[in-house]
C-alpha positions in Angstrom: 0.0 0.0 0.0 3.0 2.2 0.3 3.2 2.5 -3.5 -0.4 3.7 -3.6 0.5 6.7 -1.4 3.8 7.4 -3.1 2.1 7.5 -6.6 -0.8 9.5 -5.2 1.5 12.1 -3.7 3.4 12.5 -6.9 0.2 12.9 -8.9 -1.1 15.5 -6.4 2.2 17.4 -6.6 2.1 17.2 -10.4 -1.4 18.7 -10.4 -0.3 21.5 -8.1 2.7 22.4 -10.2 0.5 22.4 -13.4 -2.1 24.6 -11.6 0.7 26.9 -10.4 1.8 27.2 -14.1 -1.8 27.8 -15.3 -2.0 24.6 -17.3 -5.1 22.7 -18.6 -7.6 22.4 -15.7 -9.1 19.2 -17.1 -5.7 17.5 -16.9 -5.1 19.0 -13.4 -8.5 17.6 -12.1 -7.8 14.2 -13.7 -4.5 13.9 -11.7 -6.2 15.0 -8.5 -9.1 12.5 -9.0 -6.6 9.7 -9.7 -4.6 10.6 -6.6 -7.8 10.4 -4.4 -8.7 7.1 -6.0 -5.3 5.6 -5.3 -5.5 6.7 -1.6 -8.9 5.2 -1.2 -8.0 1.8 -2.7 -8.0 -1.1 -0.2 -5.7 -3.2 -2.5 -2.1 -2.7 -3.5 -1.8 -0.9 -6.8 0.9 -3.4 -7.9 -1.5 -6.3 -7.5 -4.2 -4.4 -9.5 -1.7 -3.8 -12.3 -0.5 -7.4 -12.3 -4.1 -8.7 -12.4 -5.2 -6.2 -15.1 -7.9 -4.7 -12.9 -6.5 -1.2 -12.4 -7.8 0.0 -15.8 -11.3 -1.0 -14.7 -11.3 1.5 -11.8 -13.0 4.8 -12.4 -10.6 7.7 -12.4 -7.7 5.8 -13.9 -7.5 6.7 -17.6 -5.0 5.4 -20.1 -2.5 8.2 -19.6 -2.5 8.0 -15.8 -2.4 4.2 -16.0 0.9 4.5 -18.0 2.3 6.9 -15.4 1.5 4.4 -12.6 3.1 1.6 -14.4 6.1 3.8 -15.1 6.5 4.5 -11.4 6.2 0.9 -10.4 8.9 -0.1 -12.9 11.3 2.8 -12.5 10.5 4.5 -9.2 9.7 7.8 -10.9 7.2 9.6 -13.2 9.2 11.4 -15.9 6.6 14.1 -16.4 6.6 14.9 -12.7 10.4 15.0 -12.6 10.5 17.3 -15.6 7.9 19.7 -14.2 9.5 19.7 -10.8 12.7 21.1 -12.3 10.8 24.2 -13.6 9.4 25.2 -10.2 11.7 25.8 -7.2 11.3 23.2 -4.4 10.6 25.9 -1.9 7.6 27.0 -4.0 6.3 23.4 -4.2 6.5 23.3 -0.3 4.5 26.5 -0.1 1.7 24.8 -2.0 0.9 22.8 1.2 0.3 26.0 3.2 -3.4 25.9 4.2 -5.5 28.7 2.4 -2.7 29.3 -0.1 -3.7 27.6 -3.3 -1.4 27.2 -6.4 -3.1 30.1 -8.3 -2.7 32.5 -5.4 0.9 31.4 -4.9 1.6 31.8 -8.6 0.4 35.4 -8.4 2.5 36.1 -5.3 5.5 34.6 -7.0 5.1 36.5 -10.2 4.3 40.0 -8.8 6.0 40.0 -5.4 8.8 37.4 -5.9 7.6 35.0 -3.2 9.7 31.9 -3.2 9.8 30.6 0.3 8.3 31.2 3.8 10.5 34.2 4.5 9.5 36.0 1.3 5.9 35.1 1.9 6.0 36.6 5.3 7.6 39.7 3.9 5.0 40.1 1.2 2.2 39.8 3.8 3.8 42.1 6.5 4.6 44.8 3.9 0.9 45.0 3.0 1.6 44.4 -0.7 -0.1 41.0 -0.8 -3.3 42.5 0.5 -3.7 44.9 -2.4 -3.2 42.3 -5.1 -6.3 41.6 -7.3 -8.3 38.7 -5.8 -6.7 38.9 -2.4 -7.9 41.4 0.2 -7.4 41.6 4.0 -9.5 38.5 4.9 -7.7 36.3 2.4 -4.3 37.5 3.5 -5.2 36.8 7.2 -6.2 33.3 6.2 -2.9 32.7 4.4 -1.0 34.0 7.4 -2.9 31.7 9.6 -2.2 28.8 7.2 1.5 29.7 7.2 1.5 29.5 11.0 0.0 26.0 10.9 2.5 25.0 8.2 5.5 26.3 10.2 4.4 24.7 13.4 3.8 21.4 11.7 7.5 21.4 10.7 8.6 21.6 14.3 9.1 18.6 16.7 7.9 18.9 20.3 9.8 17.3 23.3 8.0 14.1 24.4 7.6 15.3 28.0 5.8 18.4 26.9 3.4 16.6 24.6 2.4 13.7 26.9 -0.3 15.6 28.9 -2.0 16.6 25.6 -1.8 13.0 24.4 -3.5 11.9 27.6 -6.3 14.4 27.0 -6.7 13.4 23.4 -6.9 9.7 24.1 -9.5 10.2 26.8 -11.6 12.2 24.3 -11.2 9.6 21.6 -12.2 6.8 24.0 -15.4 8.8 24.7 -16.4 8.9 21.0 -19.5 6.7 20.4 -18.6 3.6 18.3 -14.9 3.5 19.2 -13.9 0.1 20.4 -10.1 0.2 20.6 -7.8 3.2 20.4 -4.0 3.3 20.5 -1.4 6.0 19.7 1.2 5.0 17.1 4.1 6.6 15.3 7.2 8.1 17.1 5.2 8.6 20.3 4.7 4.8 20.7 8.4 4.3 19.8 9.3 6.6 22.7 11.2 9.1 20.6 12.5 12.1 22.5 10.7 14.6 20.2 7.4 14.2 18.3 6.4 15.8 15.0 2.8 14.8 15.0 0.5 12.2 16.5 -1.1 9.2 14.8 -4.1 7.5 16.6 -5.5 4.3 15.4 -9.0 3.1 16.3 -11.4 0.3 15.5 -15.1 0.8 15.7 -18.5 1.1 13.9 -19.3 3.8 11.4 -15.9 5.3 10.6 -17.4 8.4 9.1 -19.2 9.3 12.3 -16.1 8.6 14.4 -14.1 10.9 12.2 -16.7 13.6 12.4 -16.8 13.4 16.2 -13.0 13.4 16.4 -12.8 16.7 14.4 -15.2 18.3 17.0 -13.4 17.3 20.2 -12.6 20.3 22.5 -8.8 20.1 21.8 -9.4 20.7 18.0 -9.1 24.3 17.0 -8.9 23.5 13.3 -10.1 20.7 11.0 -7.6 19.8 8.3 -9.3 16.8 6.8 -12.4 14.6 7.5 -13.0 11.6 5.4 -14.6 8.1 5.9 -11.5 6.6 7.6 -9.1 9.4 8.4 -9.4 12.8 10.0 -6.8 15.4 10.9 -6.9 18.3 13.3 -4.8 21.1 14.7 -4.9 21.4 18.5 -4.6 24.6 20.5 -0.9 23.9 20.9 -0.6 24.0 17.1 0.0 20.2 17.1 -1.3 18.0 14.2 -3.2 14.9 15.2 -4.3 12.3 12.6 -6.9 9.6 13.5 -7.5 6.5 11.4 -10.3 4.1 11.6 -8.9 0.6 11.0 -10.8 -2.7 10.3 -10.7 -4.8 13.4 -9.0 -7.7 11.6 -6.2 -5.5 10.4 -5.5 -3.5 13.6 -2.3 -5.3 14.5 -0.9 -4.8 11.0 -1.8 -1.2 11.0 -0.4 -0.6 14.5 2.9 -2.1 13.3 2.9 -0.2 10.0 2.2 3.2 11.6 4.5 2.7 14.5 7.6 1.4 12.8 10.2 3.8 11.6 10.8 4.1 7.9 14.1 2.1 8.2 12.4 -0.6 10.4 9.5 -1.0 8.0 11.8 -1.3 4.9 13.8 -4.0 6.7 10.6 -5.8 7.7 9.2 -5.7 4.2 12.5 -7.0 2.8 12.6 -9.9 5.3 9.0 -10.8 4.6 9.6 -10.7 0.8 12.6 -13.0 1.2 10.4 -15.5 2.9 7.7 -15.3 0.2 5.4 -12.9 2.0 4.0 -9.5 1.3 3.3 -7.0 4.1 1.3 -3.8 4.3 -0.9 -2.0 6.8 -3.7 -4.5 6.2 -1.7 -7.6 7.0 0.9 -10.2 6.1 0.0 -12.1 3.0 1.1 -15.3 1.2 -0.1 -14.8 -2.3 -3.7 -13.5 -1.7 -4.2 -15.3 1.6 -3.9 -13.4 4.9 -1.3 -15.1 7.2 -1.4 -12.6 10.0 -3.1 -9.2 10.7 -4.9 -9.0 14.0 -1.9 -8.5 16.3 1.7 -7.3 15.9 2.9 -10.4 17.7 1.5 -12.8 15.2 3.0 -10.8 12.3 6.5 -10.8 13.8 6.2 -14.4 14.7 5.3 -15.4 11.1 8.0 -13.3 9.6 10.8 -14.3 11.9 
């Protein structure tokens, strides 16, 4: 499933770059739809390509299908790599500032020379951004707020400082109707000295309602995303928290996947592959049969 996300991220970035450049909106929307489709898949994109079923999925046209296959074979999408060279990496990063879309960023770049967070702050503080056509005071305030969220999300917080907030959050999550099991994952669960954000995994009935309730907990001052199985919020401490609703049978696999460091998970996948298995956040598989998924212990026992 890692490939699903990697390809989706590149298609999203490609769409953002094209929108920044003022390219064909139909192509831009096609890339965005395909990225959403890939993230929502419950099967590995490689398996769907191998079985010939990917082309049957709505939102995956012939051109995008070729790009997916290209990435699976080479680890890159040539069009994305080409477009990326024409737009500075610092500008691509700014596309992820909430309330600052590619079109607005393109105007700020062209007229005021905005290229990074510092030049964006300068353009806002000087008052020049506010008087640009299509901007105005309210829009600039929203961009400034989004920049604050973006900047804070890049910072890591000492574990000792964030633990009281985590305790509050877990208590609130356990109170959400329908939640059966809830566990923090990621670097917090690994006991790292600093935390960048928090991942919480839950099982329960009616994922969409759980996500909706999560985005409305008292600690949430801003909702970043609210889907059927994943929600993201910003707390009053400017800390990002992601909650994922996981199928009960896959909880152990998801807990392992979202807890393990990148290096650990690469090593685990390699060992599993050497022994004829495939592993992702849904479980450990032998061909299409689930070997282990409910607990981390059974996964590690099967692999090692």
